[in-house]
N, C-alpha and C positions, 0 to 999 in steps of 0.2 A: 516370125509373126508380124503382121501389120500392127504398128504401135502408135498410140496417141500420147503426146506429152500434155500433162495437166499442169497448167501454169504458164501463161504467155508473158514472160518476163525476161529480164537479163539472165537470170539463172536458167530459165527455160531454154534460152538460146545456147547457153553453155552445154546443157544436156543434149540438145539437138546436135551440136558439134561432135560430142562424144559418141552419140548414136551413129552418126555418119562414119566416124573413125572405126566403130565396131561393126559396121555392116548391118545395122538394124534398120529395117524399112519403116519410115515415118509417114503417117497420114496427115498430121497437123497437130494443132494445139487446141485444147479446151481451156476455158477460163470463164469465171462468173462475172467479170467486170462488164458493165453495159457497153463500154467502148471497145470491147474485144470479142464481139459476137460475129464479126464478118471482116473480110480483108485477108491480109497475109502478114506473116512475121518470119523473118529468116528464110524466106522463099517457100514457106509452108502455109497452108490455109488455116485461118482461125475458124474453128468448128462450133463455137458457142459453148454452152454449158455441157456438162457430162451427159445429162439426161436428154438434151436436144440432139446431141451427136449420136447417142445410142438409138434414138428413135428413127434415125434415117440411114444408119450404116449397118450393113449386113455382114454376116460371117464372124468367125472368131477374131477378136481384137485384143491386143495387149495395151497396157498403159504404164506410164511411169510418172509419178508425181514429182514435179520439179518446183517445189515450194519450200523455202527455207524455214518457215515457221513450223516447228515440230508438231504442235497440236493440229494446226490446219492441215498438214500433210497426212496425218492419221485420218482426219475426218474426210478429206477428199478421197483417200484410198478406199475408205468404207463405202462411199457413194459409187465409186467405179466398180468395186466388187459387187455391189448390189445390182448393177445393170448387167452383170455377167462378163465383164472384162477380166482379163488375166494380168496379174502384176508381172512386169518385166524387170529383171535385174540388168543393170547397165554397167559394164566393166570396160574401162578404156584399155586398148591393146597394150599400152605401156605399163599398166599396173601388173604387179606380181602377187599372185595368191597361192598359198601353199596347197598341195593336192588335198590335204585333209581339212582345209578351211571350209566352213559351212556358211554360205551366203544366203540369207533369207530372201524371200520374194520382194521385188520392188526396190532393192538396194541400189545405191550408186557407189562405184569405186572409181575415183578420179585419176587423172593423169599422174603417173609416177608414184602411185601409192603402193604400199606393201601390206599384205595381210598374212601373218605368219602362221606357223603350224598350230593346229588344234583350236584355232580361234573361230568363234561363232558370231555372225551378224544376224540380228533379228530382222523382221520385215521392215522395209521402208527406212532403213538406216542410210544416212549420207556419210560417206567417207570421201571428203573432198580431195583436192589435188595435193600431192606430195605429203601424204599422211603415212605414218608408220604405226601399225598395230602389232604388238609383240605376240609371242606364243601364248596359247591357252587363255586368251581373253574372252569375255562374254560381253557383247555390245547389244543391249536390249532394243526392242522395237522403237523406231522413230527417234533414236538418238542421232546426234549430229557431231561429226568431227570436222572442224573447219580446216582450211588450208594450213599445212605445216604442223599439225598436231602430232605429238609423240606419246603413244600409250605403251607403257612398258608391260612386260610379260605378266600374266596372271591377274590382270585387272578386270574389274566388273564395272561396266558403265550402264546405269539404269535406264529404264524406259524414258524417252523424251529428253534425256540429259543433253546438254550442249557444252562442248569444249571449243572455246574460241580460238582464233588463229594463233598458232605457235604455242598453245598450251601444252603442258606435259604432266605426266604422272610418273611416280616411282613405282617399282614392281609391287603388285599385290594390292593396290589401292582400290577401294570401292567408291564410285561416284553414284549417289542415290538418284532415284527417279526424279526427273524434271529439275535437277540441280544444274547449276551453271558454273563452269570454270572460265573466267574471263580471258580475253586475249593475252597471251604471254604468261598466264598464271601457271604455277607449279603446285600440284597436289601432292603433299608429302605424307598425308594421312587421309583417312576416309572423310568424305563430304556427305553429310546426311541429305536425305531427300528434300528437294525444294530449296536448298540453301544456295548461296552464291559465294564464289571465291574470286576476289578481284586483286589478290596479292598472294605471296607465298604463305601457305597455311601451315 
């Protein structure tokens, strides 16, 4: 399916690179920024806002939101769905996903990452490069696992939660909705919704 990347940024360029590696046909980028309504980025056209692009492009179209802010990613996805576009999940060819892993719409699984048996990713989850997600985990919508994260088996990561680069959990831990485990943090017990962990808890 012809696909548009939402988010004309450095991360958007990374996603475009992975799309090329995965054989996904890209049409270009959408972005709300006034200085990104025309021109090109990473050799693809800048198409303006979601609504402007939808008004002039025909046929079934896919989209992938390449925006690191978890709330903004949810909101942009809702706008793209409203204009009738279909969310596209992007998996790098080097990633390894178990046959029974369930990847939600609009997810990204980056270079060298592993999604193990029985794990579910909700919609619009980012699993960045070299991330390991153990067996039987549940990663809720719009959560983000930054590069090098290690999620042990049986963990629950809530909606919009963020695990910073090289963060880790022990088995069975629950990270609440919109909570943050900072870079290098280790969650040894549950982290309530909205809280931040910037040390070993």
